[in-house]
LOMARGU-226269 format. One record per residue: residue in three letters; x, y, z of N, C-alpha, C in turn. Coordinates in steps of 0.05 Angstrom, whole numbers, plus 5000, padded with zeros to 4 digits. Atoms other than C-alpha are relative to their C-alpha. Layout:
residues N
ALAXYZXYZXYZ/...
end
This chain:
residues 667
MET501749765000500050005000501850255000/SER498349765003503050674978499250205022/LEU500449804979503851235029498450234989/ASP501249755007499451845028502350204995/PRO497849815006503752404996501050165023/ARG499249844977503652815059501749845020/ASP498550184982506052225101502849944988/GLU497450065013511452055050501950245002/MET498449764998513952775051501150035028/GLU499049974972514352785127502149795006/ASN498050214996518052115127502650084987/LEU497549925014522952385075501450225015/ARG498749784986524153025114501449895025/ALA498750114976525552625178502549854993/GLU497750165008530252155141502350194990/ILE497949815009533952735107501350155023/ARG498849874976534753105173501849815015/ARG498350194986537552475204502649964986/HIS497550035015542552385149501750255000/GLU498549754998544453125151501550015026/ARG498650004974546053045225502349805000/LEU497950205001549952415213502450104985/TYR497849915018554052745158501450255011/TYR498949744994554953465181500750035029/VAL499549964971554853395257501649775012/LEU498750234987556952685276502349894983/ASN497950105018561552565216499949704997/ALA500350295002558751865210497849934980/PRO502150045020554851815144499349704997/GLU500950275004550751185132499449934971/ILE500750055028549151275058501950174983/SER498349855019552851534996498750264993/ASP501049745009552152234969497749974980/GLU502050045020548151964911497449905011/GLU502550104987543251594956498650245014/PHE501249764987542352244996498750184979/ASP501149835022541252634931497449884990/ALA502550135010535952124910497750065020/LEU502049934980532152254976499150294996/MET500749725003532552994965498450054974/ARG501449975026530352944892497149915003/ARG502750104997524252534912498450205016/LEU501549804984522353054965499450254984/ILE500549775017523153624916497749954981/GLU502150085019518853254866497250015013/LEU502650014985513253144918499250285008/GLU500749734992513653864943499050174977/LYS501049855024512754124872497149924994/GLN502750105005506553684865498050095021/TYR501849944978503653864933501150245016/PRO498749774987506154574950498650085026/ALA501449924976500854665004501049855025/TYR499050164978504354135046503050065007/VAL497149944996511254475047500450205022/PRO499549814978513354775114502550174994/ASP497749835004518455335118502649875009/ASP497550134990523354875155500649744985/SER499350235016523554345100502950024992/PRO497150005008530754135083500450124972/THR499749885027529354385012500050305001/ARG500349714998528455095039502450135014/ARG497749894985535355195069500850274988/VAL499349755013536755735018497650124987/GLY502449875011530956205005500750154975/GLY499549875025530156574940500450305003/GLU500049714996529957284969502750105010/ARG497549874990536157714976499350185024/VAL500349824978537258145037501150274993/ASN499049735007537758895026501450135024/THR498849894976539459075098500149785021/PHE499950184977541458705161498850145024/ALA501549864979536258915212501449965027/PRO498850034973538759045284498449805017/VAL501250194981537358505336501150055027/THR499149964972537558645410500149735014/HIS499750264986540258055449498650005027/ARG501450024974536057825508502050015023/ILE497849994981542557715547502450094984/PRO497749905015548858105525501949774992/MET498050195009553857705484502750125006/LEU497649884991560257865521502549884986/SER497550105011567357795494501749895023/LEU498450134979572757405532502650155004/ASP497249914995579057645566501949794990/ASN498050185011585357345538502449955018/ALA497450064987591456995568501849884978/TYR498250095021597556875524502349825011/SER498050184989601556425571498749845023/LYS501050164977600555895625500150175025/GLU499849834976602856415676497550185003/GLU502349834999597156875657497549845007/PHE502350174994592256295660500049935030/TYR499950064972594656095730499150245017/ALA500849764986593656815752496950035000/TRP502950005002586456785727498849795018/HIS501050214984585456125762500050085030/GLU499949914972587656435828497850215006/ARG502249814996582657005819497449865003/VAL502550154998577156505808499849865028/LYS499950134973579156115872499250215021/LYS500549794980579056765911497050094998/GLY502849925004572256965881498049805011/LEU501850224991569256295901500649925029/GLY499350054972572156325972501349735004/ASN498550254999576755735957498349754998/SER501750235005570855275942501049854975/PRO499050155024572654715893498250074975/PHE501649955024570454815821501249844977/LEU499250145025570754465753500150194977/MET499749835023572854755687499649834974/VAL500450125027570554575616501950134981/VAL498049895019575954655563499049944971/GLU501050025028573854785491502050124981/THR498349885021577354935426499150294995/LYS500849735008577555675411500150024970/VAL500350005030574955675340500450294991/ASP499549735010577356265299497850064979/GLY502249955017570656475272498550255008/LEU501749774995564756955281497849915019/SER502050074981560256945342497250044989/CYS502749995011552956805327498049885020/SER502250104983546356705365497849894982/ILE502150125016541056235337497749935019/GLU502350024983534056245366497949814988/TYR502050205008528655705363497450055017/GLU502649994986521255755380498549744994/ASN501350265003517755095392501649814982/GLY498250185014523754745362500750084972/ARG499449925028523955135296501650255000/LEU498249775002529355625276498450244991/VAL501649765007526356325276501850244995/ARG498349765003532256805280502949935007/ALA497150034994539856845279501250284997/SER498849735000544157455293503049985007/THR497249984993551457655298500350135028/ARG499649894974554557885364499850305000/GLY500049715001555358605341501650135022/ASP498649874978557159055399499649855027/GLY500650154976554858525449497150035009/ASN502849954993548058845461498249984976/THR501649995025545658925389501749884978/GLY498750125023547558485330498450054975/GLU501449985026545158405258498549744993/ASP501650235008539757945232501249864976/VAL498950155022542957405189498649734997/THR501650254999537356885193500149854973/LEU500150145026536956725118502749874995/ASN497450115006544456615114500649775019/VAL499550214981544856185177498349754992/ARG501650235010539155745149501549854978/ALA498550135021543955595092502349835010/ILE497850164989549155285139499149725005/LYS501150275001548454535131499949875028/ASN500050144975550254325202498450155022/VAL501849864982545354815234497249874998/PRO502650125002538854445251497850214995/LEU502349825004532754785222497849935020/VAL501950094980528654375272501749855021/LEU498550134978531354155340499449705000/ASN500250295000532553405345498849905026/THR501450094976527353275399497050004995/LYS502950015003520053085404498650205018/ASN501249814981518853565462501850255002/PRO498249764999522454225445499050205019/PRO500949784982522254805494498850224983/PRO501249785015518055405474502150194989/PHE497949835010524555805467502749895007/PHE497350104995531755585460501950164983/GLU497949845014537856005442502749865003/ALA497350115000544455695422501950214990/ARG497949825008550656125418502549854993/GLY497650145008556855925382501550154979/GLU498149885019561756045325499449904972/VAL500150065029560756075250502850014989/TYR497250015009567155865216500149864973/MET499550135026570155575153502449825003/ASP497850185000574554965146502350114982/ARG497849905016581555105119499849924971/ALA500150105028580454675057498050174984/ASP502049845014574155065039501050294997/PHE498849735002577855725053502050014977/GLU498150005022583355525005498649994973/ILE501650015025578155354951498950284994/LEU501149745004574956034962502150204991/CYS497749825009581756384955500649954971/GLU499450065028583056014890497950124982/ASP502249895016576256224863500250304999/SER499749715000577456944884502250094982/ILE497749935016584256974852499449964970/ALA500750065028581556654788498150214989/ALA502049805008576057184786501250285000/GLY498749744999581157744793499450165024/GLU500749864975578957904863502249965021/ILE498150034978583158014926498949795019/PRO501150214982582457384969499950105028/PHE500149954971580557405042502749945013/VAL497450034987586457465089500249735015/ASN500050244985584456875132497249885001/ALA502650145000578756375144498050155017/ARG501949864983575656805199498850234984/ASN501149795017574957405152498249894979/ALA501750125020572156945100497349925011/ALA502550084987566956675148498350245006/SER501449754994565057375170498850124974/GLY501049895025564457625098497849834988/SER501950185012560557005077497350015015/LEU502549994984555557065134498450254995/ARG501449755004553957775115499550054970/GLN500749975028552557645041497050074998/LYS502849935004546157955016498549784986/ASN501250235014544857334974500649755015/PRO499450254984544156705018501049774982/GLU499050215017545656274957503150015000/ILE497049984999552856544960501049895026/THR499350114974553156385034500049694999/ALA500250295002550955665019502449884985/ARG497850105016556455584967502750015016/ARG497549964985561755815018500449785021/ARG499750244982560655175061500850085028/LEU499649924972560355515129499149785018/LYS500950194979559555105193499650165026/PHE500649874975557155255263500649815023/LEU499550154976559555015331498850145024/ALA501349884976555355135394502049995023/HIS498150004978559455355453499150155025/SER500749824977555555825499497149995007/TYR502750004990549355845541498650264992/GLY501549765008544056325514497750045019/TYR502549954984536856345539498149774994/ILE501950225003531755795551497450075015/GLU502649974987524355825566498549734999/GLY501850225000519555275586501249735004/MET498850254993524354735608502050045023/THR498049994978528954575666502750084989/GLU497449925010535354955654502249825011/PRO497750164990541854555658501450155022/ASP498649874978545854685721503050034995/SER497149985006552654625687500450044971/HIS499349965028556054805623500249734986/TRP499750275012557654065611497349894993/SER502750105006550253895615498850164976/TYR501049845022548654475568501149904973/LEU498750105024553654215516498749744991/LYS501350255006550453525520497250054988/LEU502749935010543553835510500250104971/CYS499649905028546254205448500549774981/ARG499450235017548953555420497549834995/ASP502550155003542353205433498150144981/PHE501749855017538753765397500950014971/GLY499050015028543153675335502250184994/PHE497849825005548854165344502749865003/SER497250074994556354055339501050175022/THR498949854978560354275400503049994999/THR497149955003567554445416501749895023/ALA498550104978569654095481502249814991/ILE497850175008576553765475500749785020/CYS499450204979576453345539497549835005/ASP502250194996572152755560498350075025/SER501449914976570053085626501250265009/PRO498849754990571053745662502649965016/CYS497450014986577953895691499650105029/SER500249924972578853965766502350175010/SER497749854991585654305769501250174978/ALA498749835019589654855736502249844985/ASP497950155013595354365721498949824978/GLU501350165020590553915683499450164975/VAL500549825022588554505639502650074986/ALA497449925011595854705630501149774982/ARG499050225017597554005604498449984974/LEU501649995025591754045554501050224982/TYR499049775015594454725532502649924985/ASP497450085012601454435519499549794978/ASN500550225019598853815483498550104975/PHE501749915022593954205440501550194981/GLU498649805017599154705414500749894973/THR499450135025601254215361497649854988/ALA502350165009595053785358497950174985/ARG502149845012590654375338500350024969/PHE499649985029593754375268498849764985/SER501350235013590553695255497050044997/ASN502849935004583754015261499450094972/ALA500749905027580054175197499750305000/PHE500549714999579054895221502250135017/ASP498049854985583555435250499150035029/ALA500549974972584055455325502450155012/ASP497849844990588155995359500449985031/GLY499750044971587655725430497849835012/LEU502050144985583155425483498250215014/VAL501749844983577255705521499449845025/VAL500450134974576755535595497650135014/LYS502449894988569955615629499449855026/ILE501050124975567455485700497549844993/ASP502250185008562654895694497450075013/SER502449954985557655065748498750274994/LEU501349745006552555595728499550165025/SER500449854976551155775800502650135009/GLN497449874993558655905812500650234980/ARG499749775018558656335749498550245010/GLY501549774989553256755781501450135023/ILE498549884978557656855842502350174989/LEU497849855012563557075799499250254985/GLY501149775015559457535755501750084976/THR498749915024562057955698501050295005/THR499249725001565758605684498150134980/SER501849875020562659105636500149874973/LYS499850115027565158715576500749705000/SER499150285000567558025598499149855025/PRO500650164976565457455644502549935016/ARG497750074983570057315703500449705001/TRP499950294998568456575697501049864975/ALA498950135025571756455629502450164991/ILE497749865012578256615594500949854975/ALA498950115025581156515525503049965004/LEU497250064996587956175532501249954972/LYS499250005028591256345465503049924997/TYR497250055008597656145430501150244985/PRO498949775015602156705406500849914972/ALA499150065027603656745332503049945000/GLN497150075000610356415317501250054973/LYS498549935024615556635268502649845000/ALA497450135003621856315241501550114976/GLU498449915023627556505195500949754984/THR499150225017629256055136500950124973/VAL499149925026631756075064498049914978/LEU501750075023627456105001501749864979/LYS498350155019630655554959499150034971/ASP501150005027626055594899497150085001/VAL502849955003619155774874498949824979/ILE501350175020614755264840497250104995/PHE502649895008608055374806497949795001/SER502250194996601655034826497550104985/VAL502449935015595355014783497649925017/GLY502450054984588855074823497749894984/ARG502350115013582054794808498750184980/THR501349805019579955434772501950084978/GLY498049925021586255474729501950215009/ALA498149804991589656004771502649885008/VAL497350104995597155904775501050155025/THR499249884975599656024846503049935005/PRO497250054993607056104863500249895029/VAL499650134974609255654921502950015008/ALA497249984991615555784962501049735009/VAL498650244990620255184971502150105020/LEU498349904978623655315038502049805010/GLN498250174984629555045074498549925025/PRO501750084977625954625127500850135026/VAL499549864975625154985193497749945019/GLU502150054980621354865258498650265006/CYS501649774994615655345270497349915010/ALA502650074988609555285316499749705004/GLY500150284993611454565333500149814976/VAL499950175024611954305261502350094982/THR497949945019617154275206498750124975/ILE501149865023615654775151501949994976/SER498250025024618354655080498850154976/SER501249855023613455055036498150215011/ALA501949794992609055675039498850114974/THR501249875023604055984991500850294998/LEU499349725005605856644959497650144987/HIS502649895009598656764934500150074970/ASN499949915028600457114868502650154995/PHE497549885007606057464831500250295010/ASP500049734988603958154857501149995029/GLU499050034973605457894927503149965000/ILE497150025003612457694904501350274996/SER499049735005613458394878499950185025/ARG500349834976610858714942502149935020/LEU497950084981615658304984502850064990/GLY497449985012621358424935501649745002/LEU498950264994622657684939501649894977/LYS498350135019628257314903500749725010/ALA499150274993630256584901502750015013/GLY497549994985635756484953499950195023/ASP500349814979633157025000499749865027/HIS500850074972633156945076497350145005/VAL502749894996625857045096499049935028/MET501550064975621457075158497349884992/ILE502750125005615456605158498550015026/GLU501749984976609556625205497949784997/ARG502150205000604756075225498250065024/ALA501849924978598756315266497349884995/GLY502650135003593355795259499749864973/GLU500350115027594255635185501849754997/VAL498450235005596754955161502450084983/ILE497949905017600755295105500850285010/PRO499349734990604755885133500450204978/LYS499649805021606256525097502750145005/VAL497549844999612556915080499150285007/VAL500949734991611857575117502050224993/SER498049805006618457925100502549884990/VAL497350075010625257895066502150135018/ILE497849884985631657985106502150084980/ALA498249905021635158405054502950035008/SER497249964991641258515097501749754998/LYS498550255003643157785088500549924971/ARG499650075028643357805012503049994993/SER497250045009649857564980500550094972/GLY499749935028648557784909499549774981/THR500550245017647257074884497049944997/GLU502950055002639657124892499150054971/LYS501049995028635557044828497250115000/GLU502749905004629357404802498149764996/ILE502150205004622956994802498450074976/ILE501349955026620256954731497449844998/PRO502650145003612856794721500249814976/PRO500050195023611756184675498450104977/LYS501549925024609256264604498049784992/LEU501750235007606155564598499049885026/CYS501250134977601555184645501849775010/PRO498350224989605754724691498649734999/SER501450265000600254194687499649894973/CYS500750105027598254154614501750124977/GLY498449885020603254594577498550204982/GLY501549805016597755054550500850285007/ASP499449724995598355804544498750115025/LEU501149864976597356234606499150284992/PHE501149735006593256874605499850165026/ARG500449824978592957474650498450244990/THR501849795009587057934640500850275013/GLU499449734990588058684649498650055027/ASN501049944973587058914721499649765018/GLU500250244983587558204748502849925009/VAL497450084990593157904790500849724993/ALA499450295004592657174770500649934972/LEU499650135025595756804713498249764999/ARG501950225000590856284689500349834975/CYS500250195022590355664646497149974993/VAL502850025008583855644606499449744986/ASN500550255013584654954577498049845015/PRO502150144984578154594597500849715006/SER499250274994581853924596502649985017/CYS497649994983587654144641499649815023/PRO500350204978588753554690499650125028/ALA500049894973589754014750497250105008/GLN502649884994582754304744497749844989/PHE502150145015578953764707497849885017/GLU502150134984575353414764497850205007/ARG502049804994571854054785498550084975/ALA501349935025570454224712498049794991/LEU501850215008567353544699497550005017/ARG502449984982562753614760498150214989/HIS501649785011560354274730498749924974/PHE501050085027559653994659497649825002/THR502150204998555153424681497750085018/SER502049914980551053824732497350064987/ARG502849965009543653954727499650254983/ASP500349755015544254674703501650014975/ALA498450015024549354484650499049784982/MET500950215018548853834610497949825012/ASN502250144986544153534662500149704996/ILE499750295002546852824662499549885028/GLU500850114974543052524721501549745005/GLY498550244993547051994758503050034997/PHE497249955003553752294740500950195023/GLY499349854977555052534811502950005007/ASP497249974992561452684849501549745002/ALA498750264997562951954864500749884972/VAL499650105027562251764790502350164987/VAL497949835011566552364769502749915010/SER497550084988571952154817501049744989/GLN499150265010572051434793500749994971/VAL499350015029571951554718502750144995/ILE497549865003577752044726502349835011/SER497850154988581951614774500649744985/ASN499550245016581051014728500850064971/GLY499049925026583251404667498049984978/LEU502150035020576551334631499250264987/VAL500849745010575152074623502250205005/LYS497949804997580652584609499250274989/ASN501249745009576453114574497049954997/PHE502950025002569053264564499149804979/ALA500850175022568852884499500049705008/ASP499850274991570852244534497549905014/VAL502550084987564252254572498249864979/TYR501750105021560752104505501249754986/LYS498750255011565551524490499849775020/LEU500250214979564051144554498249774990/GLY501650235007561450434544499149855024/LYS501250144978557549954587502149835014/GLU497950164987563549494599501850165017/GLN498349824984567750074623498650075026/LEU501549924976562350294672499749765019/MET500350244984561249574696502549935015/GLY497550054986568549554715500450175024/LEU499849834977567350094767498249895023/GLU501450124977565049904837497250115004/LEU502649874996559050374833497849884983/PHE502050065021555650044774499349704998/GLY501150255009551149454760498950044972/PRO501049985028547949314692497850224997/LYS502249815003541649734704501050295003/ARG499049734996545350334731501850094977/ALA498449935023550350314674498250084976/ASP501849935022544650304623498650275004/ASN501349744994541150884658501950234995/LEU498149785004547451314658500650044970/LEU499449985029548951164585497650134986/ALA502449875012541751364567500050305007/GLU499849724992542652014606502150154983/ILE497949885016549152154570499150054971/GLU501049975027545952034502497950224998/GLY502049795000540052474520501150285002/SER498949734996544553044540501150124974/LYS499149905026546953104468498050204988/ARG502149835011540353454454499850275015/GLN500149744986541654014503500750234981/PRO499549785019541554694467502750125004/LEU497449874999547655114453500550155026/SER499749844975546355554514500949835023/LYS499250184979547054954560502949924997/LEU497250095006553554734526501950235006/ILE498249774994556555434531500450025030/PHE499849994971555055444605501749765011/ALA498650244990557654734614503050014995/LEU497149985006564454904583501550145022/GLY498649884977566055314645501650244993/ILE498649765007568155954611499750205023/ARG500049824977570156444665498150244996/HIS501949774999564856974682497449944985/VAL502450065016559656624637498249815016/GLY502050164986553856394680497749924982/GLU502250095016547256114658498750224983/LYS501449785013544156784641501750104976/ASN498349915022550157014600500349804978/ALA499950215020550556344565497650014982/ARG502449985016543356424542500150254982/LEU499749755016544757144518501849954976/LEU498150055022550756914478498949814979/ALA501150195018547056324448497750134983/ALA502149865015541056764430501050184979/HIS498849825020545557244394501349854977/CYS498450145020550156764358498649784986/ARG501650215011545256194347501649744994/LYS498450245006551055724327502750035013/MET497450004986557555524362502150134982/GLU497949905017561755694301500050314999/LYS500149705000559256414302501050115026/LEU499049904974560756484376503149995000/ILE497150035001567856224364501350224984/SER498849805018569056724308499250295007/ALA501049734993565557324342502350175010/SER497949814991569857934356499350115028/SER500449894974570758264423498050234999/ASP501849775003567158894399497149914997/GLU502750105005561158484375498849905026/LEU501150114975560358114441499750225022/SER500249784980561758734484497550174997/ALA502349835005556059094451497449875008/LEU502550134992550958574474499150105027/PRO501049924973546458794532500849795021/ASP499350174977548958514599502549834996/ILE497550155004555358224568502450185007/GLY497949814993560358794566502849894995/PRO497350075008567958784556501349785017/VAL498750214984569858334615499249724992/ILE500950275008565557744595500849954971/ALA499150035028567157864521502949914999/ALA497150074999574657834537500449715009/SER499850274990573657194575499249794979/VAL500950185021569956864517502249984978/ILE497950005021575257084466502549855010/GLU497750134988580756844513499649705000/PHE500650284999577456164521500449874973/PHE499950135026576756024447502650064985/SER497349975012583756274432501949775007/GLU498450234991586355644466499449774981/LYS500350215020587555094415498649765012/ASN501350234987585354554465497050045001/ALA502949954999578554884472498749964973/ILE501150035027577454904396499949704993/ASP500050285005579554174391497849855015/LEU502150124984574753984447497350044987/VAL502649945013568854334413499649834975/SER500250165024570453984348499449705006/GLN500650284992570453304383497149975009/LEU502850014990563853454417498050014977/ALA501849985023560653654351500049734984/ALA499850255014563253014318498649775014/LEU501450204984560152614375497050045000/GLY502949975003553352894359498750205019/LEU501349814982552353444411498950244984/CYS501349785013547754014391501750255002/MET498349765001551654634369498350244991/GLU501849785008545555084356498050065023/GLU502149924982540455464396497349994985/PRO502550015014533255294377498850274995/ASP501249745007529755864342497150005007/ASN502850014990523455874385499150265012/LEU500649754986523456604405498250184984/ALA501549825016520156944347497049985006/GLY502849994995513057164361499249935028/SER500650074973513456964434498850245015/GLN501249784984509157364482502050135019/LEU498049904981515357454525502250164986/ALA497949875014519757734470500250305008/GLY499649724993522758394494499050085027/LYS501149944973519458354563502149945021/THR498150034978523458434627498649915025/PHE501350124977521758004687501850035025/VAL498650004974523658084760498549815018/PHE501350204983522257514809500650065029/THR499749954971521157594884498349805016/GLY501550194983518857144941500649714992/GLU499650295003518656384944497949894980/LEU501850125020515856044882499549715008/LYS500850274992512255384890500749784979/THR499750205021512655024823502950004989/LEU497449975011519355284798501950115021/THR498049864984525855484831500450274986/ARG499549745012528156204819501549974974/SER498350035024533455984769498449874977/GLU501650135020528455534732498050204987/ALA501949795010523456114726501550194981/GLN498549825017528856574699500849874974/ALA499250155024531156044650497649984981/LEU502450035017523955944625499450264986/ALA500549735012522956694614501950064977/MET498049945021529456754575499849814976/SER500350195022528156124534497850094981/LEU502249915016521856464508500350294991/GLY499449735011525257124489500050225021/GLY500049794980524457494555502750065011/LYS497549934986529757834597499449995030/THR500350004971530857794672501850215012/SER498449804986533358304721499749955030/SER500150034971534958324795498850245014/SER501149754988532059024806497650104985/VAL502549895012525359364792500450294992/SER499949725010525059994750497550054983/LYS502349935018520060354705500149834974/LYS499850165024522759924648499349705004/THR500850284994520759274683497249954989/SER502650075012515058934646498249865021/TYR501550154981512858444701501749945025/VAL498850124976514458274773498449755007/VAL501350254994512957544788500449965030/ALA499950014970511257484863499149735010/GLY500750254987511456844902499350065029/ASP500749964972510256744977502150185013/MET498349824985513157265024501850184982/PRO498349835018515457764970501350225016/GLY498549804986520558274990499550284990/SER500249725006521959004976499450054970/LYS500649975029521558894900497050024995/TYR502949995002514158764908498950275006/GLU501049734992513059424944500850214979/LYS499149815020517259794893498349984974/ALA501650045024513159484836497350145003/ILE502549864995506759744868500350304997/LYS499549715000509760434877500450104971/LEU499549915027512060464804497849924980/GLY502250085017505660154776500849784981/VAL499250235017509259544747498049775005/LYS501950224998504558964732501249775016/ILE499150224983505058404784498549754992/LEU501250265007503857674765500449815023/THR499650234983502757074809501649794984/GLU498550215015506856454792498249864980/SER501750145019500856124760499450184975/GLU500449825022499556744717502550014982/PHE497550015016506956744696500149754983/LEU499950255015506456014676498049994977/ALA502049985021500156144637501050174977/LEU498949825021503656714600502149854984/CYS498050165014509156214583498849764985/GLY501350225014504055724556500349745015/LYS499650244984505155234613497449925016/
end
């Protein structure tokens, strides 16, 4: 007997939440990414069919469609205080003595937690459902970042309990893992932007994005570490109990010991041991936080005007070391950006042996005045890879050599390009081995060639087994090859091959987007395809021709010209054409009711996602915009529309419901 759709959706949501907690919080996944994706796809399918049964806290609603124009002020119920710092064991012992004196020499326990280098955040729940999140701000008033915090995967949208309290506030740290920070830096450099200085700045900047979709892509995480405010349940009597409650509710926490410490010497030993061990963490940690466990004893100790007397941050000082820059090698990142890497004479720093350091880009080499053979100072303050902070010019012997940027890609031997006003040298060869895995994930994704079943695990296996070395190889895959991979049985192999064959019919606009041309997103790909109609015309188009197109401009035009000036790109397109991929954009725009009309979308749509609605409008000759003006033809308003809706009313712009928009599109 089949389930009622409403029951099936509830079961799916519960199962997805369970697997999200296993993956993001407990680091103990039970199913593969593809199995998880299948659950999510089924839920999305049902929610499209039955939109009336979709709650705001559905796992599919982590990223809302509405941008934030301002971050409204939020007054904290209880001030979010900052911590006093200690930079040595001696300073910690002095704090411990003050606590003993404040408690009249009564015994006390201390909880020791990792001091995560991130951004303080308060997350509030009413009846178990996330309703608001805010930054610390000045301690009394922060900024509303609810939409962005909802996009953080390890933050529960619903507390993991059948009997949630009427109100629960968790306070903690929003942060970014080092690996994700390095990816963000690569992407920034490749886009010609100045990268964030460190992971903490990246987390802060990502949390305050006006578009929550950008926050979601930045892969932020949250760790609960502080008592906030609770209503309607027995409050825990200790910090240790509070952390357990947080874990039970679905949060990750930061304690590094199995039980509270009873002596200062015990904490000091943890401090010594953690100085080196902290670098094995996935995230930056600049010290420990020591807190009195008993909440009643905290009340006795009280607070100063800005800090609690019952807690202290026990930090590690930044460490520097002198060494010699032996050479500079060149690394190609996932986006094609070529990064110079310093090869150092091995030296001890911050408890580990350092033999390499990133130099970020060639402008940084110029700023430092760096030469091969120089004596340099390096610093390691929380990062796995340290940085060169200065040159000791007084130790030069005259044998040092200038560092010359490469002319060819170190990975594939292709030409390197540097666009005007950008700092990065880049390889644009779409088949470059150093960046191919990321490129293939994009090529096969839903918004590109839409090859369902070609997920991350498949991408990894076909590349590691040498089956796919460029996009054209995807269309040469056979059943026997797939059956040789551990992921595939006969039926799954047949299904994937059918998906691959079907993707050949994708229009030119999808192929342009799939190729991964820098700066060319879905919208720009559709504009280019609509203008050129055929791939051969796009390849031969001049910079002036493309620059003159609305919403394209010189930067995107230069990127397109640069891409097709690479021989490998032309060879790849020729192979794809020979394999039967569509190289034209269907001519279905003439006479459309949408031709020449500009659409703005606001609020949450039920049947389509925001990007699907925009794609539909553009496929029928319409244009889309992110802002409302007198030139806007229609504003399409979903649930909970934002300021665009109000502006449309003020300007007299016609407002459509989603169903009216679909009817206009002939759907």
